[in-house]
C-alpha positions, -999 to 999 in steps of 0.1 A, spaced: 384 -945 -441 373 -942 -476 398 -918 -490 375 -907 -518 347 -897 -495 337 -862 -487 342 -848 -452 308 -847 -435 294 -813 -426 296 -819 -388 326 -827 -365 336 -863 -368 366 -885 -365 370 -882 -403 371 -844 -400 397 -846 -372 418 -870 -393 416 -846 -423 427 -816 -402 455 -837 -388 466 -846 -423 466 -809 -434 487 -800 -403 512 -829 -411 512 -819 -448 522 -783 -441 547 -794 -414 564 -820 -437 564 -795 -466 581 -768 -445 606 -794 -432 614 -804 -467 619 -769 -480 637 -757 -448 662 -785 -449 676 -774 -483 680 -737 -473 715 -742 -458 728 -764 -487 713 -751 -520 736 -721 -523 766 -743 -516 754 -768 -542 750 -740 -568 785 -728 -559 799 -763 -565 790 -759 -602 812 -728 -604 842 -743 -586 833 -724 -554 831 -690 -570 809 -671 -545 803 -641 -568 788 -662 -597 770 -684 -573 753 -654 -557 739 -642 -591 726 -677 -598 711 -680 -564 692 -647 -570 678 -661 -602 668 -693 -586 650 -676 -557 632 -651 -580 620 -677 -604 608 -698 -574 587 -669 -561 575 -661 -597 561 -696 -600 543 -693 -567 529 -659 -577 515 -673 -609 505 -708 -598 489 -701 -564 457 -686 -578 457 -712 -606 459 -741 -582 432 -724 -560 409 -721 -590 416 -757 -600 408 -769 -565 375 -750 -567 367 -769 -599 381 -804 -592 383 -805 -554 410 -800 -528 422 -836 -525 436 -841 -560 455 -808 -560 471 -814 -526 480 -850 -534 495 -842 -568 514 -814 -552 529 -838 -526 538 -863 -553 553 -837 -576 574 -823 -548 588 -857 -539 597 -864 -575 612 -829 -579 634 -833 -549 648 -865 -564 655 -847 -596 674 -820 -577 693 -846 -557 706 -864 -588 711 -832 -610 746 -831 -623 742 -799 -643 731 -764 -633 703 -762 -659 688 -794 -646 690 -781 -610 673 -749 -623 644 -769 -638 640 -786 -605 637 -753 -587 611 -741 -612 590 -773 -607 593 -769 -569 579 -734 -571 549 -748 -591 542 -778 -570 546 -760 -536 520 -734 -545 493 -756 -528 495 -739 -494 466 -718 -504 447 -750 -512 455 -763 -478 440 -731 -463 409 -736 -484 406 -771 -472 406 -759 -436 379 -733 -445 358 -761 -460 358 -785 -430 360 -760 -401 330 -740 -386 336 -702 -389 340 -698 -351 368 -724 -351 387 -713 -382 410 -689 -364 422 -717 -341 427 -740 -370 447 -715 -390 467 -709 -358 477 -746 -358 488 -742 -394 509 -712 -383 524 -734 -356 533 -759 -382 552 -732 -401 570 -721 -370 580 -756 -359 592 -764 -394 613 -733 -398 629 -738 -364 638 -775 -369 644 -778 -406 675 -756 -411 692 -773 -382 685 -808 -397 695 -796 -431 727 -781 -418 738 -813 -402 728 -834 -432 747 -810 -454 779 -817 -435 775 -853 -447 767 -845 -483 752 -814 -500 727 -837 -517 716 -856 -485 689 -830 -475 673 -833 -510 669 -871 -505 654 -867 -471 631 -840 -484 620 -863 -512 613 -891 -487 592 -868 -466 571 -855 -495 565 -890 -509 556 -903 -475 532 -874 -472 516 -884 -505 512 -920 -494 497 -910 -461 472 -887 -477 462 -912 -504 447 -934 -476 437 -907 -451 427 -876 -468 390 -873 -478 376 -847 -502 364 -815 -484 345 -798 -513 312 -815 -524 305 -815 -561 275 -793 -557 297 -765 -543 323 -766 -570 328 -737 -595 338 -737 -631 374 -729 -638 379 -693 -649 412 -676 -660 398 -643 -647 396 -658 -611 431 -673 -616 447 -639 -625 475 -632 -599 477 -595 -608 440 -587 -601 444 -588 -563 470 -560 -565 445 -537 -582 424 -539 -550 449 -517 -532 446 -489 -557 409 -485 -548 417 -480 -511 440 -450 -507 438 -452 -470 456 -486 -470 479 -479 -500 506 -462 -479 506 -491 -453 508 -515 -482 540 -497 -492 553 -502 -457 545 -539 -459 562 -542 -493 594 -526 -480 594 -550 -450 590 -580 -473 617 -567 -496 641 -563 -466 633 -599 -454 645 -613 -487 681 -606 -477 679 -637 -456 671 -664 -482 690 -645 -510 725 -639 -495 727 -651 -459 742 -686 -466 768 -673 -490 775 -642 -468 781 -664 -437 804 -687 -456 823 -658 -472 827 -636 -441 826 -660 -412 838 -692 -429 806 -710 -417 796 -743 -430 761 -757 -435 759 -768 -398 766 -733 -384 742 -717 -409 715 -742 -399 719 -736 -362 718 -698 -367 686 -700 -388 671 -722 -361 679 -696 -334 664 -669 -357 632 -691 -358 631 -694 -320 636 -657 -314 608 -650 -340 585 -674 -322 591 -657 -289 584 -623 -303 553 -632 -324 539 -659 -301 545 -643 -267 552 -606 -269 533 -591 -298 499 -592 -281 513 -575 -249 530 -549 -269 499 -539 -289 478 -538 -257 503 -516 -240 514 -493 -269 488 -496 -296 493 -508 -331 509 -475 -344 537 -474 -317 542 -511 -320 547 -508 -358 571 -479 -354 591 -497 -326 594 -529 -348 606 -509 -378 631 -490 -357 646 -521 -341 647 -538 -375 667 -509 -389 691 -511 -361 694 -549 -362 701 -551 -399 727 -522 -396 745 -542 -369 744 -573 -390 762 -555 -417 789 -542 -394 794 -575 -375 831 -585 -378 826 -620 -365 799 -646 -361 796 -639 -324 788 -602 -331 762 -613 -356 746 -635 -330 747 -606 -305 726 -585 -330 700 -613 -335 678 -605 -305 676 -568 -316 667 -577 -352 641 -602 -339 621 -574 -325 614 -564 -360 588 -591 -357 565 -566 -339 560 -546 -371 543 -570 -395 513 -580 -373 508 -544 -363 508 -531 -399 483 -558 -409 461 -549 -379 460 -513 -389 452 -522 -425 423 -545 -416 407 -515 -397 405 -496 -430 385 -520 -451 350 -535 -447 345 -570 -432 334 -582 -467 368 -572 -481 391 -588 -456 397 -618 -479 407 -596 -508 430 -575 -486 448 -607 -475 451 -618 -511 466 -584 -520 491 -587 -491 501 -622 -504 506 -608 -539 528 -580 -525 549 -607 -507 553 -626 -540 564 -595 -559 590 -587 -532 601 -623 -535 607 -619 -572 625 -585 -571 644 -588 -538 667 -618 -546 678 -603 -579 687 -570 -562 705 -584 -531 724 -611 -549 736 -587 -576 750 -563 -551 766 -591 -531 781 -605 -563 798 -572 -570 813 -570 -535 826 -606 -535 837 -603 -571 861 -575 -560 873 -598 -532 864 -573 -505 866 -586 -469 860 -554 -451 827 -541 -436 815 -535 -472 807 -572 -473 776 -564 -452 762 -539 -477 732 -560 -484 721 -559 -448 726 -521 -448 703 -520 -478 677 -540 -459 681 -516 -430 676 -486 -453 644 -502 -466 631 -505 -431 641 -469 -423 621 -459 -454 592 -479 -441 595 -462 -407 592 -428 -423 563 -438 -445 545 -455 -416 550 -424 -394 533 -402 -420 506 -427 -430 494 -433 -394 498 -397 -380 464 -385 -390 447 -417 -377 466 -413 -344 455 -377 -341 419 -386 -348 420 -413 -321 434 -388 -296 407 -362 -305 381 -389 -302 394 -400 -267 394 -364 -255 359 -358 -268 347 -389 -250 365 -378 -218 350 -343 -220 315 -358 -225 320 -381 -195 331 -351 -174 302 -330 -184 278 -359 -177 294 -363 -142 290 -326 -135 254 -325 -145 247 -355 -122 264 -338 -93 245 -306 -98 
């Protein structure tokens, strides 16, 4: 295949190869990032002689800066791909990630490791470009299925990667970085020969800083009061979720004396439980209970699950709480479903962009908050239940989200009940008239 060619407008072998590459690109990227999750906090701690308190603060800064880079660079890369095409942005991202993982693998100082994390946040912001590529080459009626495959790649990656990273981390804390670099560079070489361009030159747009502004999408929510409260619920959920990447690895090491392998196995189980809930149960729950009850159920179970996490005295008790906390996965799709009902079809893209921006803001603020609190607890050398205070905070956020969701959806639920009763009464009157 001519790698510089443009994907033809109709289904061909070239189109299938391009979609296969995008799937593999996302899968390999997720594998690369997921493998370093169990080892990066330990690597940071090694620069402080194993001081968990100081490592927690630094981990929070690393995580927040990573998300800040994604928040700023995702719309910029999207605008650049509109101007120069998807292919160069995706390939440069893969090459940059591979070189960046090598930098992090050989970094012997904390500032150099920090620079590597900044660069990884910039170069990994191409997921939005991958989504744009799919929209370019897939007919509208098949896009949902194509995006579903990308979601499957995320799921597979997050289940497998932490387990692999955990086992590699037992060999060396830098081994996962070398493997991640190899995956990213192999991805670049594969795409160099396989990936065609998806955006013809006559469909490209001039680069505009206005279109690349990451804050603009948040302003969309202020013009829709009916979704503003639900956006607040989503923000609280996304903030609560940040307790996992921010403190879980150091928390498990400090409280349960877990190494990288046990952390990786646990994160893999979390991924499996999440896949079961979101892939097999969420549809049934919404059909049976409706979106409002499903949302409230998910928030309630999440509150209980995080509270139990905080009280868990041993790793086995933590594992016992995982199925409960996994049912929190009901909440996010239900909330998004309710929000999409409140905006016009022509505004769905802007709504999803605003939701993505909220997630980025939560990813910036959450790690700083959770790691600072965890640092205070470990700095005082506490080994009581207070070590789980960050999970209690996450549970409190979900409880606040439950209260907000209850109030925000109460009027809509009442309106639906009234509408159903009116329809039932009208049907009854029609039946009576026919009988008479």
